[in-house]
BALOBA-1460 file (C-alpha; in Angstrom, 3 decimals):
// residues 177
<rec num="1" residu="m" x="101.179" y="-119.746" z="-66.188"/>
<rec num="2" residu="c" x="103.100" y="-116.582" z="-66.867"/>
<rec num="3" residu="p" x="103.500" y="-115.706" z="-70.574"/>
<rec num="4" residu="h" x="106.538" y="-113.510" z="-69.849"/>
<rec num="5" residu="k" x="109.635" y="-115.459" z="-70.959"/>
<rec num="6" residu="l" x="113.291" y="-114.813" z="-70.399"/>
<rec num="7" residu="t" x="115.994" y="-116.654" z="-72.302"/>
<rec num="8" residu="l" x="119.668" y="-116.347" z="-71.445"/>
<rec num="9" residu="r" x="122.236" y="-117.731" z="-73.861"/>
<rec num="10" residu="y" x="125.857" y="-117.898" z="-72.821"/>
<rec num="11" residu="e" x="128.773" y="-118.608" z="-75.125"/>
<rec num="12" residu="s" x="132.342" y="-119.082" z="-74.005"/>
<rec num="13" residu="p" x="134.893" y="-116.732" z="-75.583"/>
<rec num="14" residu="a" x="135.967" y="-119.494" z="-77.997"/>
<rec num="15" residu="e" x="132.367" y="-120.146" z="-79.122"/>
<rec num="16" residu="a" x="131.675" y="-116.434" z="-79.512"/>
<rec num="17" residu="g" x="134.762" y="-115.978" z="-81.683"/>
<rec num="18" residu="g" x="136.202" y="-113.235" z="-79.495"/>
<rec num="19" residu="d" x="137.856" y="-112.679" z="-76.156"/>
<rec num="20" residu="k" x="134.739" y="-111.875" z="-74.123"/>
<rec num="21" residu="p" x="131.745" y="-114.062" z="-73.216"/>
<rec num="22" residu="l" x="128.485" y="-113.251" z="-74.975"/>
<rec num="23" residu="v" x="125.235" y="-113.059" z="-73.058"/>
<rec num="24" residu="q" x="121.958" y="-112.421" z="-74.853"/>
<rec num="25" residu="k" x="118.604" y="-111.734" z="-73.282"/>
<rec num="26" residu="q" x="115.355" y="-112.053" z="-75.190"/>
<rec num="27" residu="n" x="111.925" y="-111.119" z="-73.934"/>
<rec num="28" residu="s" x="108.822" y="-112.378" z="-75.644"/>
<rec num="29" residu="k" x="105.374" y="-110.868" z="-75.009"/>
<rec num="30" residu="r" x="105.261" y="-108.256" z="-72.271"/>
<rec num="31" residu="t" x="102.234" y="-108.591" z="-70.076"/>
<rec num="32" residu="n" x="101.247" y="-107.876" z="-66.504"/>
<rec num="33" residu="c" x="103.071" y="-110.876" z="-65.154"/>
<rec num="34" residu="p" x="103.024" y="-111.133" z="-61.347"/>
<rec num="35" residu="m" x="106.253" y="-113.103" z="-61.245"/>
<rec num="36" residu="s" x="108.823" y="-113.841" z="-63.894"/>
<rec num="37" residu="t" x="110.406" y="-117.264" z="-64.063"/>
<rec num="38" residu="p" x="112.651" y="-117.798" z="-61.031"/>
<rec num="39" residu="v" x="116.350" y="-117.960" z="-61.807"/>
<rec num="40" residu="k" x="118.259" y="-121.189" z="-61.224"/>
<rec num="41" residu="i" x="121.804" y="-121.099" z="-62.578"/>
<rec num="42" residu="l" x="124.645" y="-123.575" z="-62.209"/>
<rec num="43" residu="a" x="128.164" y="-122.197" z="-62.689"/>
<rec num="44" residu="q" x="130.877" y="-124.809" z="-63.169"/>
<rec num="45" residu="s" x="133.796" y="-122.892" z="-64.624"/>
<rec num="46" residu="a" x="135.606" y="-119.609" z="-64.146"/>
<rec num="47" residu="d" x="134.079" y="-118.446" z="-67.458"/>
<rec num="48" residu="d" x="130.574" y="-118.726" z="-65.937"/>
<rec num="49" residu="i" x="131.295" y="-116.440" z="-62.974"/>
<rec num="50" residu="p" x="131.113" y="-113.051" z="-64.788"/>
<rec num="51" residu="v" x="127.537" y="-113.888" z="-65.862"/>
<rec num="52" residu="v" x="126.542" y="-114.869" z="-62.315"/>
<rec num="53" residu="s" x="128.391" y="-111.870" z="-60.873"/>
<rec num="54" residu="a" x="126.383" y="-109.485" z="-63.078"/>
<rec num="55" residu="l" x="123.146" y="-111.158" z="-61.986"/>
<rec num="56" residu="l" x="124.039" y="-110.874" z="-58.283"/>
<rec num="57" residu="q" x="125.477" y="-107.347" z="-58.435"/>
<rec num="58" residu="d" x="123.974" y="-105.154" z="-55.682"/>
<rec num="59" residu="m" x="122.589" y="-108.109" z="-53.727"/>
<rec num="60" residu="t" x="122.087" y="-107.089" z="-50.092"/>
<rec num="61" residu="v" x="123.144" y="-109.699" z="-47.543"/>
<rec num="62" residu="r" x="122.832" y="-109.727" z="-43.741"/>
<rec num="63" residu="i" x="125.993" y="-111.084" z="-42.138"/>
<rec num="64" residu="g" x="123.738" y="-113.488" z="-40.217"/>
<rec num="65" residu="d" x="122.675" y="-115.006" z="-43.580"/>
<rec num="66" residu="i" x="126.209" y="-116.103" z="-44.482"/>
<rec num="67" residu="a" x="127.280" y="-119.617" z="-43.534"/>
<rec num="68" residu="w" x="130.268" y="-121.877" z="-44.040"/>
<rec num="69" residu="l" x="129.343" y="-125.494" z="-43.503"/>
<rec num="70" residu="q" x="132.879" y="-126.769" z="-43.102"/>
<rec num="71" residu="n" x="132.026" y="-130.480" z="-42.803"/>
<rec num="72" residu="e" x="130.009" y="-130.282" z="-46.046"/>
<rec num="73" residu="q" x="132.613" y="-128.035" z="-47.727"/>
<rec num="74" residu="r" x="129.811" y="-125.615" z="-48.632"/>
<rec num="75" residu="f" x="129.687" y="-121.806" z="-48.389"/>
<rec num="76" residu="a" x="126.135" y="-120.415" z="-48.580"/>
<rec num="77" residu="v" x="124.555" y="-116.956" z="-48.769"/>
<rec num="78" residu="i" x="120.933" y="-115.778" z="-48.731"/>
<rec num="79" residu="g" x="120.071" y="-112.205" z="-49.652"/>
<rec num="80" residu="n" x="117.940" y="-109.853" z="-51.681"/>
<rec num="81" residu="r" x="119.231" y="-109.372" z="-55.201"/>
<rec num="82" residu="f" x="118.214" y="-106.525" z="-57.467"/>
<rec num="83" residu="h" x="116.129" y="-107.936" z="-60.325"/>
<rec num="84" residu="w" x="118.362" y="-106.557" z="-63.114"/>
<rec num="85" residu="e" x="116.955" y="-108.834" z="-65.811"/>
<rec num="86" residu="k" x="113.373" y="-107.634" z="-65.316"/>
<rec num="87" residu="k" x="112.427" y="-104.445" z="-67.100"/>
<rec num="88" residu="r" x="111.112" y="-101.632" z="-64.947"/>
<rec num="89" residu="l" x="107.399" y="-101.070" z="-65.296"/>
<rec num="90" residu="f" x="105.640" y="-97.770" z="-64.680"/>
<rec num="91" residu="r" x="104.118" y="-99.166" z="-61.494"/>
<rec num="92" residu="r" x="107.572" y="-100.086" z="-60.129"/>
<rec num="93" residu="p" x="109.962" y="-97.456" z="-61.553"/>
<rec num="94" residu="k" x="112.641" y="-98.134" z="-58.911"/>
<rec num="95" residu="g" x="112.862" y="-101.754" z="-59.934"/>
<rec num="96" residu="e" x="112.387" y="-104.900" z="-57.909"/>
<rec num="97" residu="r" x="114.261" y="-107.152" z="-55.529"/>
<rec num="98" residu="i" x="113.902" y="-110.891" z="-55.095"/>
<rec num="99" residu="r" x="115.023" y="-113.238" z="-52.308"/>
<rec num="100" residu="s" x="117.835" y="-115.405" z="-53.659"/>
<rec num="101" residu="a" x="120.395" y="-117.864" z="-52.401"/>
<rec num="102" residu="f" x="123.703" y="-119.068" z="-53.750"/>
<rec num="103" residu="h" x="126.271" y="-121.550" z="-52.592"/>
<rec num="104" residu="f" x="129.664" y="-122.899" z="-53.540"/>
<rec num="105" residu="d" x="130.542" y="-126.569" z="-53.054"/>
<rec num="106" residu="g" x="134.044" y="-128.006" z="-52.678"/>
<rec num="107" residu="v" x="135.156" y="-125.145" z="-50.408"/>
<rec num="108" residu="i" x="138.487" y="-125.879" z="-48.710"/>
<rec num="109" residu="s" x="138.874" y="-122.663" z="-46.718"/>
<rec num="110" residu="v" x="137.139" y="-119.330" z="-46.103"/>
<rec num="111" residu="k" x="138.753" y="-116.015" z="-45.140"/>
<rec num="112" residu="l" x="136.731" y="-112.934" z="-44.191"/>
<rec num="113" residu="y" x="137.928" y="-109.367" z="-44.637"/>
<rec num="114" residu="q" x="136.321" y="-106.510" z="-42.662"/>
<rec num="115" residu="i" x="133.372" y="-108.750" z="-41.732"/>
<rec num="116" residu="d" x="132.500" y="-109.421" z="-38.072"/>
<rec num="117" residu="l" x="130.361" y="-112.562" z="-37.868"/>
<rec num="118" residu="q" x="129.097" y="-111.462" z="-34.430"/>
<rec num="119" residu="d" x="127.444" y="-108.402" z="-36.043"/>
<rec num="120" residu="e" x="124.674" y="-110.496" z="-37.633"/>
<rec num="121" residu="k" x="122.341" y="-107.599" z="-38.500"/>
<rec num="122" residu="t" x="124.852" y="-105.599" z="-40.537"/>
<rec num="123" residu="v" x="123.904" y="-105.546" z="-44.221"/>
<rec num="124" residu="l" x="126.539" y="-105.938" z="-46.927"/>
<rec num="125" residu="n" x="126.177" y="-104.922" z="-50.575"/>
<rec num="126" residu="l" x="127.717" y="-107.400" z="-53.046"/>
<rec num="127" residu="l" x="129.671" y="-105.625" z="-55.781"/>
<rec num="128" residu="d" x="131.069" y="-108.556" z="-57.744"/>
<rec num="129" residu="i" x="132.490" y="-112.066" z="-57.701"/>
<rec num="130" residu="e" x="135.927" y="-112.886" z="-59.103"/>
<rec num="131" residu="v" x="137.726" y="-116.164" z="-59.774"/>
<rec num="132" residu="v" x="141.452" y="-116.770" z="-60.111"/>
<rec num="133" residu="e" x="142.451" y="-120.189" z="-61.421"/>
<rec num="134" residu="h" x="145.520" y="-121.986" z="-59.994"/>
<rec num="135" residu="e" x="147.127" y="-125.325" z="-60.783"/>
<rec num="136" residu="t" x="145.766" y="-126.757" z="-57.529"/>
<rec num="137" residu="g" x="142.309" y="-125.155" z="-57.537"/>
<rec num="138" residu="n" x="140.602" y="-121.779" z="-57.645"/>
<rec num="139" residu="t" x="140.277" y="-118.688" z="-55.480"/>
<rec num="140" residu="v" x="136.795" y="-117.131" z="-55.476"/>
<rec num="141" residu="t" x="136.459" y="-113.629" z="-54.030"/>
<rec num="142" residu="l" x="133.165" y="-111.978" z="-53.115"/>
<rec num="143" residu="n" x="133.746" y="-108.213" z="-53.018"/>
<rec num="144" residu="f" x="131.352" y="-106.097" z="-50.948"/>
<rec num="145" residu="a" x="131.014" y="-102.309" z="-50.713"/>
<rec num="146" residu="g" x="133.249" y="-100.635" z="-48.140"/>
<rec num="147" residu="g" x="136.173" y="-103.020" z="-48.665"/>
<rec num="148" residu="a" x="134.578" y="-106.074" z="-47.050"/>
<rec num="149" residu="g" x="135.193" y="-109.395" z="-48.729"/>
<rec num="150" residu="v" x="135.133" y="-113.165" z="-48.573"/>
<rec num="151" residu="r" x="137.858" y="-115.308" z="-50.120"/>
<rec num="152" residu="l" x="137.098" y="-118.958" z="-50.824"/>
<rec num="153" residu="e" x="139.641" y="-121.597" z="-51.774"/>
<rec num="154" residu="v" x="137.785" y="-124.203" z="-53.849"/>
<rec num="155" residu="d" x="138.732" y="-127.413" z="-55.659"/>
<rec num="156" residu="a" x="136.773" y="-126.322" z="-58.738"/>
<rec num="157" residu="v" x="134.067" y="-123.761" z="-59.480"/>
<rec num="158" residu="d" x="130.760" y="-125.337" z="-58.438"/>
<rec num="159" residu="m" x="128.127" y="-122.680" z="-57.723"/>
<rec num="160" residu="l" x="124.338" y="-122.715" z="-57.707"/>
<rec num="161" residu="v" x="122.126" y="-119.595" z="-57.688"/>
<rec num="162" residu="t" x="118.398" y="-119.941" z="-56.980"/>
<rec num="163" residu="d" x="115.553" y="-117.444" z="-56.564"/>
<rec num="164" residu="l" x="113.385" y="-118.274" z="-53.561"/>
<rec num="165" residu="g" x="110.096" y="-116.461" z="-54.162"/>
<rec num="166" residu="a" x="108.227" y="-113.572" z="-55.709"/>
<rec num="167" residu="s" x="109.812" y="-110.172" z="-56.273"/>
<rec num="168" residu="w" x="108.758" y="-106.932" z="-54.576"/>
<rec num="169" residu="q" x="109.229" y="-103.232" z="-55.249"/>
<rec num="170" residu="a" x="112.685" y="-101.981" z="-54.342"/>
<rec num="171" residu="i" x="113.023" y="-99.003" z="-51.999"/>
<rec num="172" residu="e" x="115.511" y="-97.483" z="-54.417"/>
<rec num="173" residu="r" x="117.422" y="-98.395" z="-57.534"/>
<rec num="174" residu="p" x="121.151" y="-99.126" z="-56.955"/>
<rec num="175" residu="d" x="123.296" y="-96.147" z="-57.895"/>
<rec num="176" residu="h" x="126.931" y="-96.519" z="-58.981"/>
<rec num="177" residu="h" x="128.698" y="-93.185" z="-58.728"/>
């Protein structure tokens, strides 16, 4: 059992007493832990998406690992996210990546921008996820580097993020110039 613990606490703007959500991260004892606790996060409101978006920022995704299961009303993605919540150790100064998946349920329609589904080996870099609430539902937009994007029309925000295995050393740390 790994003694390295990570606790995330999220408060809505109303609970935090301000206009921005509050996220706190606490680390207990630091040891040579081979794998930190895998992330499994359920987002069920537009207020949850900025937290998930920060966690998934710089996730690399092959176009072939994107799927819309229309009959199930599910949009799913598998990729390699940068392990932002794990502190860099001397032995891995460039940070780590971890295989992760996320999906949205209740998806009514999907529109792709500057993404060719036939080019399955092309790798996209996820910049952020945005939600716009409407009277009849929500629009979720996944913004990728280079202007590529995915727009989802959903009944309500219903997203699950799950880590799928152990992390490994990243080739390089993401750089935002």
